[in-house]
C-alpha positions as CSV (number, residue, x, y, z in Angstrom):
1,M,-0.2,0.2,-0.1
2,T,1.3,3.5,-0.7
3,K,1.8,5.5,2.6
4,N,0.4,9.1,2.9
5,T,1.6,10.0,6.4
6,G,2.7,13.4,5.0
7,K,-1.2,14.3,4.8
8,K,-2.7,16.5,7.5
9,W,-6.4,15.3,7.5
10,F,-5.7,13.0,10.1
11,R,-4.5,12.6,13.8
12,M,-2.7,9.5,14.9
13,R,-5.3,7.0,16.0
14,E,-7.9,9.4,15.5
15,I,-11.3,7.3,14.8
16,I,-12.5,8.2,11.4
17,A,-15.5,6.4,9.8
18,V,-15.7,6.0,6.2
19,G,-18.9,5.8,4.0
20,M,-18.4,2.7,2.2
21,S,-20.3,2.2,-0.9
22,G,-18.3,-0.7,-2.0
23,G,-16.9,1.4,-4.9
24,V,-13.3,1.9,-5.7
25,D,-13.0,5.7,-4.6
26,S,-14.8,5.2,-0.8
27,S,-12.1,1.5,-0.8
28,V,-9.3,3.4,-1.5
29,A,-10.1,6.0,1.0
30,A,-10.4,3.9,3.5
31,M,-7.1,2.2,3.0
32,L,-5.2,5.4,2.5
33,L,-6.5,6.5,6.1
34,C,-5.3,2.8,7.5
35,D,-2.0,3.5,5.9
36,A,-1.8,6.8,7.3
37,G,-2.4,5.2,10.9
38,C,-6.0,5.9,11.6
39,N,-8.5,4.3,13.6
40,V,-10.9,3.3,10.6
41,V,-14.4,2.4,11.1
42,G,-16.4,1.3,7.8
43,I,-20.3,2.3,7.1
44,T,-22.3,1.0,4.6
45,L,-25.8,2.6,3.9
46,S,-29.1,0.8,3.1
47,L,-30.8,3.5,1.2
48,T,-33.6,2.0,-1.0
49,P,-36.4,-0.6,-0.6
50,D,-35.2,-2.8,-3.3
51,C,-31.6,-2.4,-2.7
52,T,-29.1,-5.7,-3.0
53,D,-26.8,-7.1,-0.9
54,A,-24.1,-7.0,-3.7
55,D,-22.8,-3.3,-3.1
56,A,-22.6,-4.1,1.1
57,D,-21.2,-7.2,0.5
58,D,-18.3,-5.4,-1.5
59,A,-17.8,-3.0,1.1
60,R,-17.5,-5.6,3.8
61,R,-14.9,-8.0,1.8
62,V,-13.1,-4.7,1.5
63,A,-13.5,-3.5,5.1
64,E,-12.2,-7.4,5.9
65,H,-9.3,-7.0,3.8
66,L,-8.1,-3.7,5.1
67,G,-8.7,-5.4,9.0
68,I,-11.7,-2.7,9.8
69,E,-14.7,-2.9,11.5
70,H,-17.9,-2.7,9.2
71,H,-21.3,-1.5,9.8
72,V,-24.5,-1.6,8.1
73,V,-27.0,1.5,8.8
74,D,-30.6,0.8,7.4
75,L,-31.6,4.7,6.6
76,R,-34.3,3.6,4.0
77,D,-37.0,5.4,5.6
78,T,-34.7,8.8,6.3
79,F,-33.7,8.7,2.6
80,R,-37.3,8.2,1.1
81,T,-38.6,11.3,3.1
82,Q,-35.3,13.5,2.5
83,V,-34.3,12.3,-1.0
84,I,-37.0,10.4,-2.8
85,E,-39.8,12.1,-1.8
86,P,-38.6,15.6,-3.0
87,F,-37.2,14.4,-5.8
88,C,-40.6,13.1,-7.0
89,N,-42.2,16.0,-6.2
90,S,-39.9,18.4,-7.8
91,Y,-40.5,16.2,-11.1
92,L,-44.1,16.9,-11.1
93,N,-43.8,20.6,-10.3
94,G,-41.9,20.6,-13.9
95,E,-38.1,20.7,-12.2
96,T,-35.0,18.6,-12.8
97,P,-33.8,18.1,-9.6
98,N,-30.4,17.0,-8.3
99,P,-30.7,14.2,-5.8
100,C,-27.0,13.6,-5.1
101,V,-27.0,17.4,-3.3
102,I,-29.4,16.6,-1.3
103,C,-28.3,13.3,-0.4
104,N,-24.6,14.5,0.6
105,Q,-26.5,17.4,2.7
106,T,-29.1,15.2,4.7
107,I,-28.1,11.6,4.5
108,K,-24.0,11.1,4.0
109,F,-22.8,14.2,6.0
110,G,-26.3,14.6,7.8
111,A,-27.5,10.8,9.1
112,M,-24.4,9.0,8.6
113,L,-22.3,11.4,10.3
114,D,-24.9,11.1,13.3
115,Y,-24.3,7.6,13.2
116,A,-20.7,7.7,12.7
117,R,-20.5,9.8,16.1
118,T,-22.0,7.1,18.0
119,L,-19.3,4.9,17.2
120,G,-16.5,7.0,18.6
121,A,-15.7,8.6,15.4
122,S,-14.8,12.4,15.3
123,R,-14.8,12.7,11.5
124,I,-16.5,11.2,8.5
125,A,-14.7,10.5,4.9
126,T,-15.8,9.4,1.6
127,G,-14.5,9.0,-1.8
128,H,-15.5,12.4,-3.2
129,Y,-13.0,14.4,-5.1
130,A,-12.8,17.5,-3.3
131,R,-10.8,19.1,-0.9
132,T,-11.5,21.3,2.8
133,E,-9.1,23.8,3.9
134,S,-9.2,25.4,7.7
135,R,-8.7,29.0,8.1
136,D,-9.1,31.8,10.4
137,G,-12.0,29.3,12.4
138,R,-13.8,28.4,9.1
139,T,-13.9,25.4,6.8
140,F,-13.7,25.8,3.2
141,L,-14.5,23.5,0.2
142,L,-12.2,23.8,-2.6
143,R,-12.2,21.8,-6.1
144,A,-9.9,18.9,-6.1
145,Q,-6.9,18.7,-8.0
146,S,-8.3,16.1,-10.0
147,R,-10.4,15.8,-13.7
148,K,-13.2,14.4,-11.5
149,D,-13.6,17.2,-9.0
150,Q,-16.8,16.7,-7.1
151,S,-16.8,20.1,-5.1
152,Y,-20.2,20.9,-7.0
153,F,-22.3,17.9,-5.3
154,L,-20.9,19.3,-1.9
155,C,-21.9,22.9,-2.1
156,R,-25.0,22.5,0.4
157,L,-22.8,21.5,3.2
158,R,-23.1,23.6,6.4
159,Q,-20.0,24.4,8.4
160,E,-20.2,21.8,11.0
161,Q,-20.4,19.5,8.0
162,L,-17.4,20.7,6.4
163,A,-15.3,20.6,9.4
164,S,-16.1,17.0,10.1
165,A,-15.3,16.2,6.3
166,V,-12.1,14.4,5.1
167,F,-11.6,13.7,1.3
168,P,-8.7,11.4,1.1
169,V,-8.6,10.7,-2.5
170,A,-8.7,14.7,-3.7
171,G,-5.6,14.6,-5.0
172,Y,-5.7,11.4,-7.3
173,E,-6.8,10.7,-10.8
174,K,-8.8,7.6,-11.3
175,D,-6.7,5.4,-12.9
176,A,-4.1,6.0,-10.0
177,L,-6.9,4.8,-7.4
178,R,-7.4,1.7,-9.5
179,A,-3.5,1.1,-9.8
180,L,-3.8,1.6,-6.0
181,A,-6.5,-0.6,-5.4
182,E,-4.9,-3.4,-7.4
183,K,-1.5,-3.2,-6.2
184,A,-3.0,-3.7,-2.5
185,G,-5.3,-6.5,-3.9
186,L,-8.5,-5.0,-3.0
187,P,-11.5,-6.8,-4.2
188,V,-13.2,-3.9,-6.0
189,A,-10.4,-2.5,-7.8
190,H,-11.6,-3.5,-11.2
191,K,-15.4,-2.9,-10.1
192,K,-17.3,-0.6,-12.7
193,D,-18.2,3.0,-11.7
194,S,-21.8,3.6,-10.9
195,Q,-23.2,6.0,-13.6
196,D,-26.9,6.4,-12.4
197,V,-28.8,8.1,-9.6
198,C,-28.5,5.0,-6.9
199,F,-32.4,4.6,-6.5
200,I,-33.1,4.9,-10.2
201,P,-30.4,2.1,-11.5
202,D,-31.8,1.9,-15.1
203,N,-31.7,6.0,-15.1
204,D,-35.5,5.8,-16.5
205,Y,-36.8,8.4,-14.2
206,V,-40.6,8.2,-15.7
207,S,-40.6,4.3,-15.2
208,F,-39.3,5.1,-11.7
209,L,-41.9,7.6,-11.1
210,C,-45.0,5.7,-12.6
211,R,-43.9,2.3,-10.7
212,A,-42.8,3.5,-7.1
213,Y,-45.3,6.6,-6.5
214,G,-48.1,5.8,-9.1
215,V,-47.6,8.8,-11.3
216,T,-49.5,8.8,-14.3
217,P,-48.1,11.3,-16.8
218,Q,-50.9,13.6,-18.4
219,E,-51.0,14.6,-21.8
220,G,-51.1,18.4,-22.9
221,D,-49.9,21.0,-25.1
222,F,-46.5,22.0,-26.5
223,V,-46.8,25.7,-26.9
224,D,-44.2,28.2,-28.4
225,T,-43.1,31.4,-26.4
226,Q,-46.3,33.2,-27.1
227,G,-48.4,30.8,-26.0
228,N,-49.6,29.0,-29.3
229,V,-50.2,25.4,-29.5
230,L,-47.9,23.5,-31.9
231,G,-48.7,20.0,-30.7
232,R,-49.2,17.4,-27.8
233,H,-46.6,16.0,-25.1
234,R,-46.9,12.8,-23.3
235,G,-46.2,14.3,-19.7
236,I,-44.4,17.0,-18.4
237,V,-42.3,14.3,-16.3
238,R,-41.1,13.4,-19.8
239,Y,-39.1,16.4,-20.5
240,T,-36.2,18.9,-19.1
241,V,-35.2,22.3,-20.1
242,G,-32.8,22.6,-23.2
243,Q,-34.2,19.3,-24.7
244,R,-34.5,18.5,-28.3
245,K,-34.6,15.0,-28.9
246,G,-38.0,13.3,-28.7
247,L,-40.1,16.2,-28.7
248,G,-41.5,15.2,-32.4
249,A,-41.1,17.1,-36.0
250,F,-42.1,21.1,-36.3
251,G,-40.5,21.7,-39.4
252,K,-37.4,23.1,-37.4
253,P,-35.1,22.3,-34.6
254,M,-37.2,23.2,-31.2
255,F,-36.0,23.1,-27.8
256,V,-37.9,22.9,-24.4
257,T,-37.4,26.5,-23.1
258,S,-39.9,26.4,-19.5
259,I,-42.3,23.9,-18.2
260,D,-45.7,25.1,-17.0
261,P,-47.0,22.8,-14.5
262,L,-50.1,24.6,-13.5
263,H,-51.5,24.4,-16.9
264,N,-49.7,21.3,-17.8
265,R,-47.6,23.0,-20.9
266,V,-44.3,22.6,-22.5
267,V,-43.1,25.5,-23.8
268,L,-40.9,25.2,-26.7
269,G,-38.5,27.8,-28.6
270,E,-36.2,28.0,-31.8
271,D,-32.6,27.6,-31.5
272,G,-31.0,30.4,-29.5
273,K,-34.2,30.4,-27.1
274,Q,-32.9,27.5,-24.6
275,Y,-30.3,30.4,-23.9
276,A,-30.7,32.5,-20.6
277,A,-29.1,35.7,-19.3
278,G,-29.3,34.4,-15.9
279,L,-31.3,32.8,-12.9
280,T,-32.9,32.9,-9.6
281,A,-31.9,30.6,-6.9
282,D,-33.1,30.1,-3.0
283,S,-32.3,27.3,-0.7
284,L,-29.0,29.4,-0.5
285,N,-26.0,27.7,1.6
286,W,-22.9,29.8,2.1
287,I,-19.7,28.3,2.5
288,A,-17.3,30.9,2.3
289,F,-18.9,33.9,4.5
290,D,-21.5,33.8,7.5
291,I,-23.6,36.9,5.3
292,P,-22.9,37.4,1.5
293,P,-22.1,40.7,-0.1
294,E,-25.0,42.5,-1.6
295,S,-23.5,41.7,-4.7
296,F,-20.1,40.1,-5.8
297,R,-18.3,38.7,-9.0
298,C,-18.1,34.7,-9.2
299,E,-18.3,32.2,-11.3
300,A,-21.7,30.0,-11.4
301,R,-21.9,26.4,-12.4
302,I,-25.1,25.4,-13.3
303,R,-25.0,21.8,-13.7
304,F,-22.3,19.0,-12.8
305,R,-20.8,19.0,-16.4
306,A,-21.3,22.8,-17.1
307,A,-18.2,24.8,-17.1
308,P,-18.2,27.5,-14.5
309,A,-19.8,30.7,-16.3
310,P,-18.2,34.6,-15.0
311,A,-21.2,36.2,-13.3
312,T,-22.3,38.8,-10.9
313,V,-24.4,37.7,-7.9
314,Q,-27.1,40.0,-6.3
315,I,-28.6,39.2,-3.2
316,I,-32.2,40.2,-2.6
317,G,-33.9,38.9,0.5
318,D,-33.5,35.2,0.8
319,A,-33.0,35.0,-3.2
320,A,-29.9,35.2,-5.5
321,H,-30.1,36.7,-9.0
322,V,-27.3,35.8,-11.2
323,L,-26.6,37.7,-14.3
324,F,-24.0,36.0,-16.5
325,D,-21.4,37.7,-18.6
326,E,-22.3,35.5,-21.5
327,P,-26.0,33.8,-21.7
328,Q,-25.7,30.4,-20.7
329,R,-27.7,27.5,-22.3
330,S,-30.3,25.2,-20.7
331,V,-30.7,26.8,-16.9
332,T,-32.8,24.5,-15.4
333,P,-35.1,24.8,-12.6
334,G,-34.7,22.3,-9.9
335,Q,-31.1,21.8,-10.7
336,T,-27.8,23.1,-8.1
337,V,-25.8,26.0,-8.9
338,A,-22.6,26.5,-7.2
339,F,-20.7,29.6,-7.1
340,Y,-17.1,29.4,-7.0
341,D,-14.2,32.3,-6.6
342,G,-11.1,30.3,-8.3
343,D,-11.1,26.9,-6.4
344,V,-13.0,28.0,-3.5
345,V,-16.8,27.1,-3.2
346,L,-18.5,30.2,-1.8
347,G,-21.8,28.5,-1.7
348,G,-24.9,27.1,-3.6
349,G,-28.1,27.1,-4.1
350,T,-31.6,25.7,-6.0
351,I,-32.2,27.5,-9.2
352,R,-36.1,28.9,-9.4
353,S,-35.9,30.3,-12.8
354,A,-33.9,31.2,-15.8
355,L,-33.8,35.1,-16.9
356,E,-34.5,35.7,-20.3
357,V,-32.0,37.0,-22.8
């Protein structure tokens, strides 16, 4: 195993709980902490009603290989009320939610952290690619020094949660992690990465809503931005802002520009109409400061795979109005917006509306 005794994210023999999903990232995170001299305890969460034991078995085998305790914790009820139900309600309200951001806030660094403390753990580690840094009594969240930066998914964490967080794999690329896992003989070294939302393994959101929550998509009108009827849609839960495929033929390329759940309408626009000058966001969480300035410059990231865009943020009451320097494509209500200053995550919130160009 590769030693990491120069790392400063541990205190010798400190008890650190590791959220072990059964994947490579969290398994190597546990291994690195063991190598660093920590007293490591593994925790695997049972989150969904139809979850299998495969991932928990993988995590258990890794824990046995490392010689550490392993606990499986049933959080299915909490996950349903805190993550799945808000996810479903958001879709029914015409939004496109990001459940992973909420899961990190309420489950992994919420309920799991609470459980870890009952085991005597002072902090909790995960396989996220992100960094923390303590300065002047505040814990800052930073991008990982890796192409697989995941700081976006952590922008809703509060100060207490970040102060308790450890991200051992932040400085590694995925290929290097797999090489470490293989060299150490970890039984998950060649396990494929999960690409889907964990409670929707087939990535079919509509089928999940219909099967698990009895949702029946209701047909309605496609309309243009002036309200003229263009055709019929198959239920608003089947569409998201910026979508082009699966709309039908209109004689020219058309894009979803907004969704109107009140009137069961999907609004379409021609090429160019899918861009927005800005957005409004609420449910704000600030990491870099207690109270944000009334106006500040930053880079705003409107979804995980979007490039951060230079913008000006104005705080108006409990909401943020974000004006981009250049119009951005597919600003989607329900998604998370994360605010950056260089590598530092200032905070984040939930997109509620797009501002027209």
